[in-house]
C-alpha positions in Angstrom: 5.3 19.7 -3.3 6.7 23.0 -4.3 6.4 26.2 -6.2 9.2 26.7 -8.7 10.2 30.0 -10.1 12.6 31.2 -12.5 16.1 31.8 -11.5 15.8 35.5 -11.5 17.3 38.1 -8.9 14.7 40.8 -9.5 11.1 40.0 -8.9 8.4 39.6 -11.7 6.4 36.6 -12.6 7.0 35.8 -16.4 5.5 37.3 -19.3 6.7 38.4 -22.6 5.6 41.2 -25.0 7.0 39.1 -27.8 4.4 36.3 -27.5 1.1 38.1 -27.7 -0.7 35.1 -25.9 0.1 32.2 -28.1 1.2 29.1 -26.3 4.8 29.4 -25.2 6.3 26.8 -27.4 4.5 28.2 -30.5 7.2 27.9 -33.5 9.7 26.3 -31.0 10.5 22.7 -31.5 14.3 22.6 -31.4 17.1 23.9 -29.2 18.2 26.5 -31.9 14.6 27.8 -32.2 14.3 28.0 -28.3 17.7 29.8 -28.3 16.8 32.2 -31.0 13.5 33.3 -29.2 15.4 33.9 -25.9 18.0 35.9 -27.7 15.3 38.1 -29.0 13.9 38.6 -25.6 17.3 39.4 -24.2 18.1 42.0 -26.9 14.7 43.7 -26.2 15.5 43.8 -22.6 18.8 45.4 -23.1 17.2 48.0 -25.5 14.5 48.8 -22.9 17.2 49.1 -20.2 19.4 51.4 -22.5 16.3 53.7 -23.2 15.3 53.8 -19.6 18.8 54.9 -18.4 19.3 57.2 -21.3 16.1 59.2 -20.8 16.5 62.7 -19.7 12.9 63.9 -19.2 10.6 63.7 -16.0 10.5 60.3 -14.2 6.9 59.3 -14.7 4.7 56.2 -14.3 3.6 56.2 -17.8 7.5 56.5 -19.2 9.8 55.1 -16.4 7.8 52.5 -14.6 6.2 51.1 -17.8 9.6 50.7 -19.5 10.9 49.0 -16.3 7.9 46.5 -16.3 8.3 45.8 -19.8 11.9 44.9 -19.2 11.1 42.7 -16.3 8.5 41.0 -18.4 11.0 40.0 -21.2 13.6 38.8 -18.6 11.1 36.6 -16.5 9.4 35.1 -19.6 12.7 33.9 -20.8 13.9 32.8 -17.3 10.6 30.9 -16.5 10.6 28.9 -19.8 14.2 28.2 -19.5 13.8 27.1 -15.9 11.1 24.6 -16.9 12.5 23.2 -19.9 15.9 22.5 -18.3 14.0 20.2 -15.7 11.4 18.5 -18.1 12.4 18.5 -21.7 13.4 14.8 -23.1 15.9 16.2 -25.4 19.4 16.8 -23.9 20.1 19.5 -26.3 17.0 21.4 -25.1 17.9 21.1 -21.7 21.4 22.3 -22.2 20.1 25.3 -24.1 17.8 25.9 -21.3 20.4 25.8 -18.9 22.6 28.1 -20.6 19.7 30.7 -20.8 19.0 30.3 -17.2 22.6 31.5 -16.5 22.3 34.2 -19.1 19.0 35.4 -17.8 20.0 35.4 -14.2 23.3 37.3 -15.0 21.1 40.0 -16.5 18.9 40.0 -13.7 21.6 40.4 -11.1 23.3 43.2 -13.1 19.9 44.9 -13.2 19.5 44.6 -9.4 22.7 46.5 -8.8 22.2 49.1 -11.4 22.1 52.6 -9.6 20.7 54.3 -12.8 17.8 52.2 -12.7 17.3 52.5 -9.0 17.5 56.4 -9.0 15.3 56.4 -11.9 12.5 54.4 -10.0 13.2 56.6 -6.8 12.5 59.8 -8.9 9.1 58.7 -10.2 6.4 61.3 -9.3 3.9 59.0 -7.5 1.5 61.7 -6.4 -1.2 60.9 -8.7 -0.7 57.1 -8.8 -3.0 54.4 -7.5 -2.2 52.3 -4.5 -1.0 49.1 -6.6 1.5 51.2 -8.4 2.8 52.9 -5.2 3.2 49.5 -3.6 4.9 48.3 -6.7 7.5 50.9 -6.7 8.0 50.8 -2.9 8.7 47.0 -3.0 10.8 47.4 -6.1 13.1 50.0 -4.3 13.3 47.6 -1.2 14.3 44.7 -3.4 17.1 47.0 -5.0 18.5 47.8 -1.5 18.4 44.1 -0.4 20.2 43.3 -3.7 23.0 45.6 -2.6 22.6 48.6 -5.0 23.8 51.1 -2.5 27.2 49.4 -2.1 30.6 50.6 -3.7 31.5 49.7 -7.3 33.9 46.8 -6.1 31.2 45.2 -3.7 28.6 45.5 -6.3 30.9 43.6 -8.7 31.5 40.8 -6.2 27.9 40.4 -5.5 27.2 40.1 -9.1 30.0 37.4 -9.4 28.5 35.5 -6.6 25.1 35.5 -8.0 26.3 34.2 -11.2 28.3 31.4 -9.5 25.2 30.6 -7.4 23.1 30.0 -10.5 25.8 27.5 -11.7 25.9 25.8 -8.4 22.2 25.5 -7.9 22.0 23.8 -11.5 24.7 21.3 -10.6 22.8 20.6 -7.4 19.4 19.9 -9.0 21.0 17.9 -11.9 22.7 15.7 -9.5 19.5 14.9 -8.0 17.5 14.7 -11.1 20.0 12.3 -12.7 20.6 10.0 -10.0 17.8 7.5 -10.3 19.0 4.5 -8.4 18.0 1.1 -8.9 16.9 -1.2 -6.2 16.2 -4.9 -6.8 13.7 -7.3 -5.1 15.2 -10.7 -5.1 12.1 -12.4 -6.3 8.5 -11.8 -6.6 8.1 -13.2 -3.1 9.9 -10.1 -1.8 7.0 -7.9 -3.1 4.6 -9.7 -1.0 2.2 -7.2 0.7 2.4 -4.6 -2.3 -0.7 -3.8 -4.3 -1.1 -6.4 -7.2 -1.1 -3.6 -9.9 2.4 -2.6 -8.7 3.3 -6.3 -8.9 1.9 -6.5 -12.4 3.8 -3.7 -13.8 7.1 -4.9 -12.4 8.0 -7.9 -14.3 10.9 -10.2 -13.2 14.2 -10.1 -15.1 15.6 -13.2 -16.6 17.6 -13.8 -13.4 14.3 -13.6 -11.5 15.1 -10.3 -9.8 12.5 -7.3 -10.0 14.0 -4.0 -10.9 12.6 -0.9 -9.0 13.7 2.7 -8.9 13.7 5.3 -6.1 11.2 7.4 -7.7 7.9 8.0 -5.8 5.6 5.7 -7.6 8.2 2.8 -6.9 9.4 3.7 -3.5 6.6 5.0 -1.5 4.5 1.7 -1.8 7.5 -0.3 -0.8 8.0 1.7 2.4 4.3 1.4 3.2 3.3 -2.0 2.2 6.4 -4.2 1.5 6.4 -6.9 4.2 10.2 -7.6 3.4 12.2 -5.7 5.8 15.4 -6.3 3.8 13.7 -4.7 0.7 12.4 -1.6 2.6 15.9 -1.1 4.1 17.6 -1.3 0.7 15.1 1.0 -0.8 15.6 3.4 2.3 19.3 3.3 2.0 19.3 4.4 -1.7 16.3 6.7 -1.4 18.3 8.6 1.3 21.6 8.7 -0.7 20.4 10.4 -3.9 23.1 12.6 -5.2 25.5 11.4 -2.7 28.5 12.0 -2.8 28.3 14.5 -5.6 26.2 17.0 -3.8 28.3 17.1 -0.6 30.9 19.4 -2.3 28.1 21.3 -4.2 26.4 22.2 -0.8 29.7 23.4 0.8 30.1 25.7 -2.2 26.6 26.7 -2.0 26.6 27.6 1.7 30.0 29.4 1.5 28.9 31.6 -1.4 25.6 32.5 0.1 27.3 33.6 3.3 29.8 35.7 1.4 26.8 37.3 -0.4 24.8 38.0 2.8 27.9 39.6 4.6 28.6 41.9 1.6 25.0 43.0 1.6 25.2 43.8 5.4 23.7 40.8 7.1 25.2 38.6 9.7 24.4 35.5 7.9 22.3 34.2 5.0 19.4 33.2 7.1 18.9 36.9 8.3 19.3 38.1 4.6 16.8 35.9 3.3 14.1 36.2 5.9 14.5 40.2 5.8 11.5 40.5 3.3 9.3 37.6 4.5 6.3 37.7 6.9 8.4 36.1 9.6 10.7 39.1 9.6 14.0 37.6 11.0 15.8 34.1 11.3 15.4 34.4 15.1 11.8 34.8 14.6 11.7 31.7 12.4 13.6 29.7 14.9 11.1 30.6 17.8 8.3 29.7 15.3 9.9 26.3 14.8 10.1 25.7 18.4 6.7 26.6 19.0 5.4 24.1 16.6 7.7 21.3 17.7 6.7 21.9 21.4 3.0 21.8 20.5 3.4 18.5 18.8 5.8 16.8 21.1 3.2 14.9 23.3 1.4 13.6 20.5 4.6 12.5 18.6 5.8 10.5 21.6 2.4 8.9 22.0 2.2 7.9 18.4 5.7 6.5 18.3 4.8 4.1 21.3 1.9 2.9 19.4 4.0 2.1 16.4 6.5 0.4 18.6 3.8 -1.6 20.4 2.7 -2.7 17.0 6.2 -3.9 15.9 6.5 -5.8 19.4 3.6 -7.9 18.0 5.9 -9.2 15.4 9.1 -9.0 17.5 8.7 -9.0 21.2 12.1 -8.1 21.9 11.9 -5.0 19.9 13.1 -1.8 21.6 13.1 0.5 18.7 11.3 1.3 15.3 13.8 2.0 12.7 13.2 4.7 10.0 12.6 2.1 7.1 10.0 0.4 9.3 8.1 3.5 10.2 5.8 3.8 7.3 5.1 0.1 7.3 4.3 -0.2 11.0 2.4 3.0 11.0 0.1 1.6 8.3 -0.4 -1.6 10.3 -1.6 0.5 13.2 -4.0 2.3 11.0 -5.2 -1.2 9.9 -5.7 -2.5 13.5 -6.8 0.9 15.4 -8.9 2.3 12.6 -9.9 -0.7 10.6 -8.3 1.0 7.4 -6.1 -0.3 4.7 -4.7 2.3 2.5 -4.9 -0.2 -0.3 -8.7 -0.2 0.0 -9.0 3.2 -1.6 -6.6 2.9 -4.3 -9.1 1.4 -6.7 -11.1 4.6 -6.4 -8.3 6.7 -7.6 -7.6 6.1 -11.0 -5.4 8.9 -12.5 -7.6 9.8 -15.4 -10.7 10.1 -13.2 -8.8 12.0 -10.5 -7.5 14.6 -13.0 -11.1 15.3 -14.5 -12.3 15.2 -10.9 -9.9 18.0 -9.7 -10.8 20.2 -12.8 -14.6 19.7 -12.1 -14.3 20.6 -8.4 -12.1 23.8 -9.1 -14.6 24.8 -11.7 -17.6 24.5 -9.4 -15.8 26.4 -6.6 -14.4 29.1 -8.5 -16.9 29.4 -11.4 -14.6 28.6 -14.3 -14.4 26.0 -16.9 -11.5 24.1 -18.3 -11.0 23.0 -22.0 -8.3 20.8 -23.4 -6.3 22.3 -26.1 -5.2 19.9 -28.4 -3.3 21.8 -30.9 -1.0 23.7 -28.6 2.6 22.4 -28.9 3.9 20.4 -25.9 7.6 19.5 -25.0 6.6 15.6 -24.7 3.8 13.5 -26.0 2.2 12.8 -22.7 2.0 16.5 -21.7 -1.5 18.1 -21.9 -2.4 21.8 -22.6 -5.6 23.0 -20.9 -7.1 26.5 -20.7 -9.3 28.1 -18.1 -12.4 30.3 -19.0 -14.7 32.5 -17.1 -17.9 32.4 -19.3 -16.3 33.1 -22.7 -13.3 35.0 -21.4 -9.7 33.0 -21.6 -8.3 33.5 -18.2 -5.0 31.5 -18.6 -3.4 28.2 -19.9 -1.6 25.4 -18.2 0.1 22.0 -18.9 -0.1 18.8 -17.2 3.3 16.8 -17.2 2.2 14.2 -14.7 4.1 10.9 -15.1 7.7 9.8 -14.3 10.2 9.5 -17.3 13.9 9.6 -17.7 15.7 12.8 -17.1 12.6 14.5 -15.8 12.3 16.5 -12.5 11.3 13.9 -9.9 9.1 15.5 -7.4 5.9 17.6 -7.7 5.8 21.5 -8.3 4.1 24.0 -10.3 6.4 26.0 -12.6 5.6 29.4 -13.8 6.0 30.1 -17.7 4.6 33.7 -17.7 2.2 35.9 -15.7 -0.6 37.8 -17.2 -1.1 41.4 -17.8 -4.4 42.8 -17.4 -5.6 43.5 -21.1 -2.3 42.4 -22.6 -1.6 38.7 -22.1 -2.8 35.6 -20.3 -0.7 33.7 -17.8 0.7 30.3 -18.3 2.0 27.7 -15.8 2.7 24.1 -15.7 2.3 21.2 -13.1 5.0 18.7 -13.1 4.3 15.6 -11.0 5.3 11.9 -11.0 2.1 10.0 -10.4 1.2 6.5 -11.4 -0.3 6.0 -14.9 0.9 6.8 -18.3 1.7 3.2 -19.0 -0.2 1.1 -21.5 -2.2 -1.5 -19.4 -1.6 0.2 -16.1 -5.0 1.7 -14.6 -2.8 4.4 -12.8 -4.1 3.7 -9.2 -3.0 6.6 -7.1 -2.3 6.6 -3.3 -4.6 9.1 -1.6 -1.4 11.0 -0.9 -1.1 11.4 -4.4 -4.6 12.7 -4.7 -3.8 15.3 -1.9 -0.8 16.2 -3.7 -3.0 17.0 -6.9 -5.0 19.5 -5.0 -2.0 21.0 -3.4 -0.2 21.7 -6.8 -3.5 22.9 -8.4 -3.7 25.4 -5.6 -0.4 27.0 -6.7 -1.7 26.6 -10.4 -4.9 28.7 -9.6 -3.0 31.3 -7.6 -0.8 31.8 -10.7 -3.9 32.0 -13.1 -6.1 34.2 -10.9 -3.5 36.6 -9.9 -2.5 37.2 -13.6 -4.7 40.1 -14.3 -2.8 42.8 -12.5 -1.7 45.9 -14.4 2.1 45.5 -13.7 4.1 42.3 -14.3 6.0 43.2 -10.9 2.9 42.4 -8.9 1.3 39.8 -11.1 1.1 36.1 -10.4 2.4 34.6 -7.3 4.5 37.7 -5.9 3.6 37.5 -2.2 6.1 37.0 0.5 7.7 33.5 0.0 6.3 32.3 3.5 2.8 32.9 2.3 2.9 31.2 -1.1 2.1 27.7 0.3 -1.1 28.7 2.1 -3.4 28.6 -1.0 -2.1 25.3 -2.0 -2.3 23.8 1.5 -6.0 25.0 1.8 -7.0 23.1 -1.3 -5.8 20.0 0.2 -8.8 20.0 2.5 -11.0 19.2 -0.4 -9.0 15.8 -1.0 -10.4 14.7 2.3 -14.2 15.6 1.9 -16.4 12.6 1.3 -19.0 14.6 -0.9 -16.1 16.1 -3.1 -14.4 12.8 -3.6 -17.7 11.1 -4.5 -17.9 13.2 -7.3 -14.9 11.5 -9.1 -13.6 8.8 -7.0 -15.3 5.8 -8.6 -14.0 2.2 -8.5 -12.1 1.7 -11.7 -13.7 -1.6 -12.6 -17.2 -0.9 -11.5 -17.7 2.8 -11.4 -19.0 2.5 -7.7 -18.3 5.8 -5.9 -16.1 5.7 -3.0 -18.3 5.1 0.2 -18.5 8.0 2.6 -17.9 5.5 5.5 -14.7 4.4 3.8 -13.5 8.3 3.5 -14.4 8.7 7.1 -12.3 5.8 8.1 -9.4 7.1 5.9 -9.7 10.5 7.6 -9.5 8.9 11.1 -6.6 6.8 10.1 -4.7 9.6 8.7 -5.1 11.5 11.9 -2.6 8.9 13.1 1.1 9.9 12.8 0.3 13.7 12.7 2.6 14.6 15.6 5.3 12.6 14.3 4.9 14.3 10.8 4.7 17.9 12.2 8.1 17.3 14.1 9.7 15.7 11.0 8.7 18.9 9.2 10.3 20.9 12.1 13.5 18.8 11.8 13.7 19.6 8.1 12.8 23.2 9.0 15.6 23.5 11.5 18.0 21.8 9.2 17.3 24.3 6.5 17.7 27.1 9.0 20.8 25.8 10.5 22.8 25.5 7.3 22.4 29.2 6.9 22.3 30.9 10.3 26.0 30.5 10.9 29.4 30.6 9.2 29.5 27.9 6.6 32.5 26.1 8.2 30.2 25.4 11.3 27.5 23.8 9.2 28.4 20.1 9.3 25.5 18.6 7.5 26.0 15.1 8.7 26.1 16.2 12.3 23.2 18.6 11.8 21.1 16.0 10.3 22.0 13.5 13.1 21.6 15.9 15.9 18.2 17.4 14.7 16.8 13.8 14.0 17.5 13.0 17.5 15.9 16.1 18.8 12.8 16.1 16.7 12.1 12.7 15.1 11.6 9.4 17.3 13.1 7.0 14.8 16.9 6.8 15.0 19.2 8.2 12.5 20.3 5.6 10.1 24.2 5.5 9.7 25.3 5.6 6.1 22.5 7.9 4.9 22.8 11.6 3.5 19.4 12.8 2.9 20.6 16.4 2.8 22.2 15.6 -0.6 18.9 15.4 -2.2 17.1 17.9 -0.1 16.3 20.1 -2.9 14.9 22.9 -0.8 18.4 23.6 0.4 18.9 25.5 -2.8 15.4 26.8 -3.7 14.2 27.6 -0.2 17.6 27.9 1.4 17.0 28.8 5.0 13.2 29.1 4.9 11.7 25.5 4.8 9.9 26.7 7.8 7.4 28.4 5.4 5.4 25.1 4.7 4.3 25.1 8.4 4.0 28.7 8.5 1.7 28.7 5.5 -0.1 25.8 7.0 -1.1 27.9 10.0 -2.7 30.4 7.7 -4.3 27.8 5.6 -6.0 26.3 8.7 -7.1 29.7 9.8 -8.3 30.2 6.2 -10.3 26.9 6.3 -12.3 28.1 9.5 -14.2 30.5 7.1 -15.7 27.6 4.9 -18.9 25.6 5.5 -17.1 22.3 6.2 -20.4 20.5 5.8 -20.9 22.0 2.3 -17.5 22.1 0.9 -18.5 22.5 -2.8 -20.5 25.7 -2.1 -19.0 28.5 -4.1 -19.9 31.5 -2.0 -16.8 31.8 0.4 -14.6 30.4 -2.4 -15.6 33.5 -4.6 -14.6 35.8 -1.7 -11.2 33.9 -1.2 -10.7 34.1 -4.9 -11.2 37.9 -4.9 -9.5 38.7 -1.8 -6.4 36.4 -1.5 -5.7 34.9 -5.0 -6.6 37.7 -7.4 -4.6 40.4 -5.9 -1.4 38.5 -6.6 1.5 40.6 -5.3 -0.4 43.9 -5.2 -0.6 43.9 -1.4 1.3 42.6 1.5 0.4 39.1 2.5 -0.6 40.2 5.9 -3.2 42.5 4.3 -4.5 39.7 2.1 -5.1 37.8 5.3 -6.9 40.6 7.0 -9.2 41.3 3.9 -10.2 37.4 3.9 -10.5 36.8 7.7 -11.4 40.4 8.8 -8.6 39.9 11.3 -4.9 38.9 11.7 -4.0 35.3 11.5 -4.1 33.2 14.8 -3.0 29.6 15.7 -6.6 28.3 16.8 -7.4 26.7 13.4 -3.9 25.0 13.4 -4.3 23.8 17.1 -7.6 22.3 16.4 -6.4 20.5 13.5 -3.3 19.1 15.5 -5.7 17.8 18.3 -8.1 16.0 16.1 
């Protein structure tokens, strides 16, 4: 679950003055056509840059800032669209072209961020009559230039530029290795699928030798971990799942850490973790570490209690058991939920047919935020299963988005929202895409989702709404999701709450064969059962957060990822480390989020505080949602995140809502 942004050095959300609001693939169906459009954008960006630096008159908002903003709009439209297509397009030529333009656009952005003439032009703008949003935009832009290293000498700036160009290539290698390594795990017979849902068994037919082919993608792997009675199958799946991109990404990560460390030192920081946290809400890598420790300490007692419950359940099958292994954790936790809470996760799957869930999410969001969604069947898409939708407020088109929701070969294999372009008030609408890997999309398969999939759908739709509602700012540099990075998950985590509300689920969660709404009592059982394992999950997240931070808060030669992974698992996670696994090679956040994986829990604290403001007995009431839309989502990046929080809550954030959630 993530927010994906273009590989850009300087900040804006994507937009383009060359598109005029048409769907972004308008007149683009081949790699050559895509490349031609991107070349036009780059040429226009270069023209704007030349005009900006050559201007000799007074530096004004109307002239200087407008030119700079238009330049960013061209660059980031190209960057966002290249970033999306290199991850999802079925045609290898298109993916290759997109990768090439990601490199070109990032190189342009890196050079721009080190351009002293542009920096001095922005510094010279007369802001005496400017509004607050414009002043904040300029202030934030100047800060970003300084963090980029614009004030360093010529040779240092040249090395910074070179490092950033290298890092784009390294990041592409890292992501490609993860995306391409879809490993195969075989069940030896149908008998080894015992315990799995019948629809799962039905869509996995035996091969001529009797074996059943499975992949390590989510729709295949997660049910095995949760339901398969066969321990050997679970273990085989676990080993392959946790070795994706191994050994290829071992050397890739070494290069990534070394280059980022050198970059941070050149800019003036002790390490990359200090560098990347300098413009976040948390403020420093030391504060991030303190936050991780606070969360881990708060959840320790609960985690230990839950582990002992799982171990006790295993001992019913094996009285001599002294430990629960990682490949057993999901299976035995599910058995505890069955026994202690009288809940079987498979019992709700028939209520979560993909098509109904999709429409339900759209209907719920329309009710909450007073918008409507309409399918656009004429907009060009990159693959036949992709759907284009548009969001309206009354008769006004607010934004456009795409659903690419089922697994396929050579496609991004997690769940994320990708930006395509941000809106500019009065000029263009925002576009974005949800890229997920849910069941469905196969003829004859009803597409029954786990409840966790439903929760993920709500989560990613939270990112989507943030992009669309925030796309009406006057400047591209503050439009869209431009808040501090450790705030961006809060809006998506807040929307997860609606996936647990019985009244909300009853509007769309209907038994796929009978149409019966999901019973409220079953939802209550599901929610009670879900509370089990919360302490373990929180500490697992802190293990990942500490690993993320520890990769970057020291010299790269001191970051032995095998040892760090093993040590941190022992400290935070009760299930022993499994020798021969290398989960870090597929931990994609080590590139995109680098040192700041803590942001998921940081944002969750904010989201739980936000949720205290809603009427939890009437979750579909739109009143508070409208205030939330206006004060948190719509401002985009035009205010500091702490100010967004204060405007909605009427105070600073606190831990009370999170603590209450932890203790439920």
